[in-house]
N, C-alpha and C positions, 0 to 999 in steps of 0.2 A: 215567713212572708210569701215566698214563692214555692209552690208545690212542684214536685218533679213532673215533667211532661212524659207520660208513658210512651207516646209515639216517638219522641226524640231519643229516649233511652233505648227503645227497641231498635231504632235505626243504628245507633252506636254499637249495640251488642251484636246485631246481625253483621255489621262491618268487622268487628273483632273476630267473631266466629268464622266468617268467610276468610279472613286473613289466615286463621289457623289451618283451614282446609287447603289453601293455596300456597302456604309457606314453603312446603317441600319442593314446589315447582319453581321457586324463585332462584335466580342465579346467586352466586356468592356475593356479588357486588350489585347494588341497586343505585339508581340515580339519586343524587343528593342536592344538586343545584343546576339551574339552567342559566345560560348567559342571556344578554339582551336580545339576541337573535333566536332565542328558543332552543339553543343547542345545549346538550348536557355537557357540563364542564367540571363536574365533581361527582365522585361516587363514594359510597360507604357500604359497610357490611350489611347483609340482609337482616340481621338482628334489629337494625334500626326500624324496620317495618313495624315491629311491635310497639315501639315508642310512638310513632305517628298514628298507629291504630287506636291506642289508648288515650292519646292527647285530647281528642274531642270530649271524652268522658271527664277528664280532669278539668278541662276548661268549663264544662257545664256545671259541675258541682262547685267549683270555685265561684262562678258567677251567682249561683244560688246563695252562697254563703256571704258574699260581699255586702248585700243590703242589710244584713243582720248586724254587721260590725261598723257600718258607716255612721259617723256621728249625726248625719242628717238623714237617717233611715226613713223618716216620715215622708220624705220627698218621693220615695219609690212607689208609694201607693198612688201618687199623682201622675207619674210617668211609667206606670206598670206596663202598659201596652208597648211602649217604645223599648223598654228594657228587655221584655220577653222576646220581642222581635229580634233584638241584637243577639240574644242567646241562641235563638234558632239559627240565625244567619251564620254566626261564627261556628257553631257545631257542624252545620251542613257544609260550610266552606272548607273546614279542616278535614272533614270526612272525604270530600271531593278531592282535595289535594293528596290525601293518602292514596286514593285509588288511581290518581294520575301517576303517582310514583310506581304503584304496583303494575299497572298496565304498561308503563314505559319500560319497566324492568323485564317484563315478559316479551318485549319486542314490538309492541303495538306502537304505531306512529301517532303520537298525541301532539296536536298543535298547541303547545304550551304558550307560544308567543301570541296566540289569539285568545285562548281560553282564559288565561290569568288576567290580562288587562280588561277583558269584557266582564269577567266575574267581579273584579274590583269596582268597575264602573257601576254595575247594577247594585253592588253593596253601598256605594256612596250615594247613589240616587235614592235608594230606599231609606237609608238613615237620614239623608238630607230632608226628606219629607216629614220625618218624625222629630227632627232636631228641636223644633219650637216647643214640643211637649215636655222636654227635659227640665226638671226643676233643680234648684241648687243642691248639690251634694259633693262629696269629695272623691268619688270613684268613677263617675259616668258623665261624660259630656266635655265641654270646653272649659277647662279649669285654668284660668290665669289668675294672678293676684287680684285683678280688678273685677273679674266676674264673681269671684268668691267673696269679694268685699261688699258688693252691692247687688241686690236681687234684680233691680231694673236693668243694670248693665248685663247681668247674666241673661235675662230674657231677650234683650235686644241683640246681644252677641250671638245667641243661639238661633235667632231668626235669620240674621245675616249669614251666619255659618251654614245654615241649612241651604240657602241659595248657592253659596260657594261650593258646598259639597256636591250639589246636583250638577253644577256646571263642570266641576272636575270629573264627575262620574260620566257625563256625556263625552268629555274629551278622552277618557280611558276607553270607552266603548268604540269611539271612532278610531283610536289607536289600534285596537284589536282588529277592527275591520281592515284598516290599511295594512297592518302587519309589517311595518318597517321599523328598523332600529331608531330612526329619528322620531317616529310617531310615539314610540314608547318613552323616549327622552322628554318629548313635549308633554306627555301625560304626567310623568313624574314631576316635571317642572310646575305643572298646573296645581298640583296638590301642595307643593312647597309654597307657591305664591299665595294660595288660598289660606294656608296656615298663617303666613306672615300678615296677610291682610286682616284676618280675624283677630290676631294678637294686637295689632296696631289699633284696630277699631275699638277693641275693649278698653285699651288704655285711654284713648281720646274721649270715649263715651264716659268713662269714669271721671276724667278731669272735668268734663262739662258738667257732670252732676255735682262735683265738689264745688264748682265755682258758682252754682245757682244759689 
């Protein structure tokens, strides 16, 4: 259903090959986790760099395979653009994260507390704009018992969900600009509230349909 994107595959392979060239220069321990203030608080062996280098390739081929095994695979032809966009964004995001780890391990000062929230924000905004295109399926989108049970509930929930994701995305970007621990907590809170609102909306929308 989905053909492999040669440009995306090339980017992943270049990243993997570049990792091979730079691997010998990496210290024995590389960053594994950053705290809320953007400070490294966990380390792991440099062999882990191969895992995060190959991860985008595994994600990409898994996402190509998913539409073929989804019971509602016919929906993917209707939201093909949104799904392809998600594949590209996820691959590029994980590739970027890989190189943030690599450059941090090499001693470069990377402002993770700015880059990550802003990156998440742009991801939410882009996906929010395409959320309304997603059609019922079991792998992609807002899957609650009530959206899966009723196509109208699915469509309305994804429209509302799109606005909620865009709003959360803007909050994440602002959090990255402010670059304070409280701003990141606010951003995380916004997405939790958005998810709760979306779930509650789908439930009441389903009940309203059942009572008609």
